[in-house]
CHARMM internal coordinates of N, CA and C (Angstrom, degrees):
IC EDIT
DIST 1 N 1 CA 1.4988
DIST 1 CA 1 C 1.5614
ANGL 1 N 1 CA 1 C 110.61
DIST 1 C 2 N 1.2779
ANGL 1 CA 1 C 2 N 115.04
DIHE 1 N 1 CA 1 C 2 N 130.67
DIST 2 N 2 CA 1.4507
ANGL 1 C 2 N 2 CA 119.17
DIHE 1 CA 1 C 2 N 2 CA 171.61
DIST 2 CA 2 C 1.5158
ANGL 2 N 2 CA 2 C 114.70
DIHE 1 C 2 N 2 CA 2 C 93.02
DIST 2 C 3 N 1.4132
ANGL 2 CA 2 C 3 N 116.10
DIHE 2 N 2 CA 2 C 3 N 4.87
DIST 3 N 3 CA 1.4286
ANGL 2 C 3 N 3 CA 116.85
DIHE 2 CA 2 C 3 N 3 CA 178.63
DIST 3 CA 3 C 1.4781
ANGL 3 N 3 CA 3 C 109.42
DIHE 2 C 3 N 3 CA 3 C -86.76
DIST 3 C 4 N 1.3232
ANGL 3 CA 3 C 4 N 113.65
DIHE 3 N 3 CA 3 C 4 N 153.92
DIST 4 N 4 CA 1.5231
ANGL 3 C 4 N 4 CA 123.20
DIHE 3 CA 3 C 4 N 4 CA 179.90
DIST 4 CA 4 C 1.5401
ANGL 4 N 4 CA 4 C 107.98
DIHE 3 C 4 N 4 CA 4 C -121.55
DIST 4 C 5 N 1.3228
ANGL 4 CA 4 C 5 N 114.07
DIHE 4 N 4 CA 4 C 5 N 135.50
DIST 5 N 5 CA 1.4911
ANGL 4 C 5 N 5 CA 120.68
DIHE 4 CA 4 C 5 N 5 CA 176.32
DIST 5 CA 5 C 1.4623
ANGL 5 N 5 CA 5 C 109.97
DIHE 4 C 5 N 5 CA 5 C -142.49
DIST 5 C 6 N 1.3236
ANGL 5 CA 5 C 6 N 117.39
DIHE 5 N 5 CA 5 C 6 N 161.85
DIST 6 N 6 CA 1.4609
ANGL 5 C 6 N 6 CA 126.59
DIHE 5 CA 5 C 6 N 6 CA 169.88
DIST 6 CA 6 C 1.5061
ANGL 6 N 6 CA 6 C 107.60
DIHE 5 C 6 N 6 CA 6 C -114.67
DIST 6 C 7 N 1.3941
ANGL 6 CA 6 C 7 N 116.50
DIHE 6 N 6 CA 6 C 7 N 129.79
DIST 7 N 7 CA 1.4531
ANGL 6 C 7 N 7 CA 117.69
DIHE 6 CA 6 C 7 N 7 CA -179.82
DIST 7 CA 7 C 1.4937
ANGL 7 N 7 CA 7 C 107.34
DIHE 6 C 7 N 7 CA 7 C -134.74
DIST 7 C 8 N 1.3559
ANGL 7 CA 7 C 8 N 114.18
DIHE 7 N 7 CA 7 C 8 N 153.75
DIST 8 N 8 CA 1.4973
ANGL 7 C 8 N 8 CA 125.48
DIHE 7 CA 7 C 8 N 8 CA 169.60
DIST 8 CA 8 C 1.4892
ANGL 8 N 8 CA 8 C 107.86
DIHE 7 C 8 N 8 CA 8 C -105.14
DIST 8 C 9 N 1.3262
ANGL 8 CA 8 C 9 N 120.70
DIHE 8 N 8 CA 8 C 9 N 126.80
DIST 9 N 9 CA 1.4426
ANGL 8 C 9 N 9 CA 126.30
DIHE 8 CA 8 C 9 N 9 CA -176.20
DIST 9 CA 9 C 1.5075
ANGL 9 N 9 CA 9 C 108.61
DIHE 8 C 9 N 9 CA 9 C -122.41
DIST 9 C 10 N 1.4016
ANGL 9 CA 9 C 10 N 116.74
DIHE 9 N 9 CA 9 C 10 N 132.08
DIST 10 N 10 CA 1.4081
ANGL 9 C 10 N 10 CA 124.85
DIHE 9 CA 9 C 10 N 10 CA 166.87
DIST 10 CA 10 C 1.5263
ANGL 10 N 10 CA 10 C 106.86
DIHE 9 C 10 N 10 CA 10 C -102.74
DIST 10 C 11 N 1.3257
ANGL 10 CA 10 C 11 N 119.12
DIHE 10 N 10 CA 10 C 11 N 120.17
DIST 11 N 11 CA 1.4207
ANGL 10 C 11 N 11 CA 125.88
DIHE 10 CA 10 C 11 N 11 CA -177.83
DIST 11 CA 11 C 1.5454
ANGL 11 N 11 CA 11 C 108.46
DIHE 10 C 11 N 11 CA 11 C -80.83
DIST 11 C 12 N 1.3467
ANGL 11 CA 11 C 12 N 114.89
DIHE 11 N 11 CA 11 C 12 N 142.59
DIST 12 N 12 CA 1.4357
ANGL 11 C 12 N 12 CA 122.16
DIHE 11 CA 11 C 12 N 12 CA 178.12
DIST 12 CA 12 C 1.5775
ANGL 12 N 12 CA 12 C 109.39
DIHE 11 C 12 N 12 CA 12 C -72.15
DIST 12 C 13 N 1.2708
ANGL 12 CA 12 C 13 N 116.35
DIHE 12 N 12 CA 12 C 13 N -41.68
DIST 13 N 13 CA 1.4671
ANGL 12 C 13 N 13 CA 122.43
DIHE 12 CA 12 C 13 N 13 CA 179.01
DIST 13 CA 13 C 1.5607
ANGL 13 N 13 CA 13 C 106.85
DIHE 12 C 13 N 13 CA 13 C -117.83
DIST 13 C 14 N 1.4171
ANGL 13 CA 13 C 14 N 115.71
DIHE 13 N 13 CA 13 C 14 N 141.09
DIST 14 N 14 CA 1.5037
ANGL 13 C 14 N 14 CA 115.15
DIHE 13 CA 13 C 14 N 14 CA 178.47
DIST 14 CA 14 C 1.5830
ANGL 14 N 14 CA 14 C 109.57
DIHE 13 C 14 N 14 CA 14 C -68.82
DIST 14 C 15 N 1.2669
ANGL 14 CA 14 C 15 N 109.13
DIHE 14 N 14 CA 14 C 15 N 149.88
DIST 15 N 15 CA 1.5032
ANGL 14 C 15 N 15 CA 116.92
DIHE 14 CA 14 C 15 N 15 CA 177.31
DIST 15 CA 15 C 1.5438
ANGL 15 N 15 CA 15 C 107.73
DIHE 14 C 15 N 15 CA 15 C -149.27
DIST 15 C 16 N 1.3054
ANGL 15 CA 15 C 16 N 114.76
DIHE 15 N 15 CA 15 C 16 N 148.46
DIST 16 N 16 CA 1.4872
ANGL 15 C 16 N 16 CA 120.32
DIHE 15 CA 15 C 16 N 16 CA -178.85
DIST 16 CA 16 C 1.5185
ANGL 16 N 16 CA 16 C 107.24
DIHE 15 C 16 N 16 CA 16 C -75.89
DIST 16 C 17 N 1.3237
ANGL 16 CA 16 C 17 N 113.95
DIHE 16 N 16 CA 16 C 17 N 125.87
DIST 17 N 17 CA 1.4514
ANGL 16 C 17 N 17 CA 121.77
DIHE 16 CA 16 C 17 N 17 CA 177.00
DIST 17 CA 17 C 1.4810
ANGL 17 N 17 CA 17 C 114.28
DIHE 16 C 17 N 17 CA 17 C -139.21
DIST 17 C 18 N 1.2910
ANGL 17 CA 17 C 18 N 118.43
DIHE 17 N 17 CA 17 C 18 N 157.39
DIST 18 N 18 CA 1.4592
ANGL 17 C 18 N 18 CA 122.26
DIHE 17 CA 17 C 18 N 18 CA 172.10
DIST 18 CA 18 C 1.4682
ANGL 18 N 18 CA 18 C 110.01
DIHE 17 C 18 N 18 CA 18 C -143.22
DIST 18 C 19 N 1.3248
ANGL 18 CA 18 C 19 N 118.87
DIHE 18 N 18 CA 18 C 19 N 159.67
DIST 19 N 19 CA 1.4457
ANGL 18 C 19 N 19 CA 123.42
DIHE 18 CA 18 C 19 N 19 CA 179.61
DIST 19 CA 19 C 1.5229
ANGL 19 N 19 CA 19 C 107.58
DIHE 18 C 19 N 19 CA 19 C -60.12
DIST 19 C 20 N 1.3760
ANGL 19 CA 19 C 20 N 114.80
DIHE 19 N 19 CA 19 C 20 N 138.96
DIST 20 N 20 CA 1.4504
ANGL 19 C 20 N 20 CA 120.55
DIHE 19 CA 19 C 20 N 20 CA -179.32
DIST 20 CA 20 C 1.4464
ANGL 20 N 20 CA 20 C 115.89
DIHE 19 C 20 N 20 CA 20 C 95.23
DIST 20 C 21 N 1.3684
ANGL 20 CA 20 C 21 N 116.07
DIHE 20 N 20 CA 20 C 21 N -7.87
DIST 21 N 21 CA 1.5166
ANGL 20 C 21 N 21 CA 119.96
DIHE 20 CA 20 C 21 N 21 CA -178.69
DIST 21 CA 21 C 1.4791
ANGL 21 N 21 CA 21 C 110.12
DIHE 20 C 21 N 21 CA 21 C -73.65
DIST 21 C 22 N 1.3053
ANGL 21 CA 21 C 22 N 116.16
DIHE 21 N 21 CA 21 C 22 N 130.40
DIST 22 N 22 CA 1.4499
ANGL 21 C 22 N 22 CA 122.79
DIHE 21 CA 21 C 22 N 22 CA -179.55
DIST 22 CA 22 C 1.5883
ANGL 22 N 22 CA 22 C 108.58
DIHE 21 C 22 N 22 CA 22 C -83.37
DIST 22 C 23 N 1.3248
ANGL 22 CA 22 C 23 N 119.32
DIHE 22 N 22 CA 22 C 23 N 141.08
DIST 23 N 23 CA 1.4549
ANGL 22 C 23 N 23 CA 120.39
DIHE 22 CA 22 C 23 N 23 CA 178.04
DIST 23 CA 23 C 1.5473
ANGL 23 N 23 CA 23 C 110.45
DIHE 22 C 23 N 23 CA 23 C -140.56
DIST 23 C 24 N 1.3066
ANGL 23 CA 23 C 24 N 115.57
DIHE 23 N 23 CA 23 C 24 N 164.89
DIST 24 N 24 CA 1.5011
ANGL 23 C 24 N 24 CA 118.42
DIHE 23 CA 23 C 24 N 24 CA 174.89
DIST 24 CA 24 C 1.5396
ANGL 24 N 24 CA 24 C 105.33
DIHE 23 C 24 N 24 CA 24 C -130.06
DIST 24 C 25 N 1.3265
ANGL 24 CA 24 C 25 N 113.78
DIHE 24 N 24 CA 24 C 25 N 146.85
DIST 25 N 25 CA 1.4781
ANGL 24 C 25 N 25 CA 122.85
DIHE 24 CA 24 C 25 N 25 CA 175.31
DIST 25 CA 25 C 1.5465
ANGL 25 N 25 CA 25 C 107.16
DIHE 24 C 25 N 25 CA 25 C -107.16
DIST 25 C 26 N 1.3379
ANGL 25 CA 25 C 26 N 113.21
DIHE 25 N 25 CA 25 C 26 N 119.64
DIST 26 N 26 CA 1.4745
ANGL 25 C 26 N 26 CA 120.10
DIHE 25 CA 25 C 26 N 26 CA -172.76
DIST 26 CA 26 C 1.5445
ANGL 26 N 26 CA 26 C 112.41
DIHE 25 C 26 N 26 CA 26 C -114.58
DIST 26 C 27 N 1.2536
ANGL 26 CA 26 C 27 N 120.70
DIHE 26 N 26 CA 26 C 27 N 139.51
DIST 27 N 27 CA 1.4506
ANGL 26 C 27 N 27 CA 124.21
DIHE 26 CA 26 C 27 N 27 CA 174.27
DIST 27 CA 27 C 1.4628
ANGL 27 N 27 CA 27 C 108.66
DIHE 26 C 27 N 27 CA 27 C -138.18
DIST 27 C 28 N 1.3918
ANGL 27 CA 27 C 28 N 116.32
DIHE 27 N 27 CA 27 C 28 N 125.00
DIST 28 N 28 CA 1.4524
ANGL 27 C 28 N 28 CA 120.68
DIHE 27 CA 27 C 28 N 28 CA 177.96
DIST 28 CA 28 C 1.5607
ANGL 28 N 28 CA 28 C 112.48
DIHE 27 C 28 N 28 CA 28 C 60.60
DIST 28 C 29 N 1.3138
ANGL 28 CA 28 C 29 N 118.05
DIHE 28 N 28 CA 28 C 29 N 34.13
DIST 29 N 29 CA 1.4047
ANGL 28 C 29 N 29 CA 122.06
DIHE 28 CA 28 C 29 N 29 CA -176.33
DIST 29 CA 29 C 1.4733
ANGL 29 N 29 CA 29 C 122.33
DIHE 28 C 29 N 29 CA 29 C 75.28
DIST 29 C 30 N 1.3506
ANGL 29 CA 29 C 30 N 111.61
DIHE 29 N 29 CA 29 C 30 N 2.24
DIST 30 N 30 CA 1.5459
ANGL 29 C 30 N 30 CA 120.46
DIHE 29 CA 29 C 30 N 30 CA 176.26
DIST 30 CA 30 C 1.4862
ANGL 30 N 30 CA 30 C 112.49
DIHE 29 C 30 N 30 CA 30 C -107.85
DIST 30 C 31 N 1.2640
ANGL 30 CA 30 C 31 N 122.11
DIHE 30 N 30 CA 30 C 31 N 143.05
DIST 31 N 31 CA 1.4385
ANGL 30 C 31 N 31 CA 123.93
DIHE 30 CA 30 C 31 N 31 CA 171.99
DIST 31 CA 31 C 1.4723
ANGL 31 N 31 CA 31 C 108.39
DIHE 30 C 31 N 31 CA 31 C -78.89
DIST 31 C 32 N 1.3019
ANGL 31 CA 31 C 32 N 116.93
DIHE 31 N 31 CA 31 C 32 N 121.80
DIST 32 N 32 CA 1.4063
ANGL 31 C 32 N 32 CA 124.14
DIHE 31 CA 31 C 32 N 32 CA 179.51
DIST 32 CA 32 C 1.5782
ANGL 32 N 32 CA 32 C 114.36
DIHE 31 C 32 N 32 CA 32 C -106.88
DIST 32 C 33 N 1.3183
ANGL 32 CA 32 C 33 N 113.34
DIHE 32 N 32 CA 32 C 33 N -12.00
DIST 33 N 33 CA 1.4458
ANGL 32 C 33 N 33 CA 118.73
DIHE 32 CA 32 C 33 N 33 CA 178.02
DIST 33 CA 33 C 1.5388
ANGL 33 N 33 CA 33 C 107.84
DIHE 32 C 33 N 33 CA 33 C -163.80
DIST 33 C 34 N 1.3234
ANGL 33 CA 33 C 34 N 115.76
DIHE 33 N 33 CA 33 C 34 N 162.71
DIST 34 N 34 CA 1.4649
ANGL 33 C 34 N 34 CA 124.71
DIHE 33 CA 33 C 34 N 34 CA 175.81
DIST 34 CA 34 C 1.5302
ANGL 34 N 34 CA 34 C 108.49
DIHE 33 C 34 N 34 CA 34 C -150.92
DIST 34 C 35 N 1.3075
ANGL 34 CA 34 C 35 N 117.32
DIHE 34 N 34 CA 34 C 35 N 151.95
DIST 35 N 35 CA 1.3713
ANGL 34 C 35 N 35 CA 117.33
DIHE 34 CA 34 C 35 N 35 CA 175.81
DIST 35 CA 35 C 1.5598
ANGL 35 N 35 CA 35 C 113.90
DIHE 34 C 35 N 35 CA 35 C -169.32
DIST 35 C 36 N 1.3611
ANGL 35 CA 35 C 36 N 115.75
DIHE 35 N 35 CA 35 C 36 N -165.14
DIST 36 N 36 CA 1.3861
ANGL 35 C 36 N 36 CA 120.79
DIHE 35 CA 35 C 36 N 36 CA -177.73
DIST 36 CA 36 C 1.5826
ANGL 36 N 36 CA 36 C 105.55
DIHE 35 C 36 N 36 CA 36 C -133.12
DIST 36 C 37 N 1.2946
ANGL 36 CA 36 C 37 N 116.56
DIHE 36 N 36 CA 36 C 37 N 138.01
DIST 37 N 37 CA 1.4305
ANGL 36 C 37 N 37 CA 122.43
DIHE 36 CA 36 C 37 N 37 CA 175.95
DIST 37 CA 37 C 1.5543
ANGL 37 N 37 CA 37 C 110.69
DIHE 36 C 37 N 37 CA 37 C -68.46
DIST 37 C 38 N 1.3122
ANGL 37 CA 37 C 38 N 119.06
DIHE 37 N 37 CA 37 C 38 N 112.50
DIST 38 N 38 CA 1.4270
ANGL 37 C 38 N 38 CA 121.77
DIHE 37 CA 37 C 38 N 38 CA -175.09
DIST 38 CA 38 C 1.5174
ANGL 38 N 38 CA 38 C 110.82
DIHE 37 C 38 N 38 CA 38 C -92.01
DIST 38 C 39 N 1.2973
ANGL 38 CA 38 C 39 N 122.13
DIHE 38 N 38 CA 38 C 39 N -31.16
DIST 39 N 39 CA 1.4647
ANGL 38 C 39 N 39 CA 125.08
DIHE 38 CA 38 C 39 N 39 CA -174.57
DIST 39 CA 39 C 1.4891
ANGL 39 N 39 CA 39 C 112.25
DIHE 38 C 39 N 39 CA 39 C -159.14
DIST 39 C 40 N 1.2618
ANGL 39 CA 39 C 40 N 116.96
DIHE 39 N 39 CA 39 C 40 N 133.55
DIST 40 N 40 CA 1.5285
ANGL 39 C 40 N 40 CA 125.40
DIHE 39 CA 39 C 40 N 40 CA 177.75
DIST 40 CA 40 C 1.5515
ANGL 40 N 40 CA 40 C 104.75
DIHE 39 C 40 N 40 CA 40 C -91.61
DIST 40 C 41 N 1.3295
ANGL 40 CA 40 C 41 N 117.55
DIHE 40 N 40 CA 40 C 41 N 120.45
DIST 41 N 41 CA 1.4403
ANGL 40 C 41 N 41 CA 122.60
DIHE 40 CA 40 C 41 N 41 CA -176.64
DIST 41 CA 41 C 1.5340
ANGL 41 N 41 CA 41 C 111.46
DIHE 40 C 41 N 41 CA 41 C -86.80
DIST 41 C 42 N 1.3927
ANGL 41 CA 41 C 42 N 118.92
DIHE 41 N 41 CA 41 C 42 N -44.80
DIST 42 N 42 CA 1.4582
ANGL 41 C 42 N 42 CA 119.88
DIHE 41 CA 41 C 42 N 42 CA -175.86
DIST 42 CA 42 C 1.4900
ANGL 42 N 42 CA 42 C 114.88
DIHE 41 C 42 N 42 CA 42 C -115.59
END
COOR INIT
IC SEED 1 N 1 CA 1 C
IC BUILD
């Protein structure tokens, strides 16, 4: 809890996104991470 990281993610399926979009990473029904899209690469 409380850690900060920068990651690059390649999505399996395309999805509409824009910078500033908030997202959550879930595993087994639990939220294991959350963040904000900082930059769109492709």
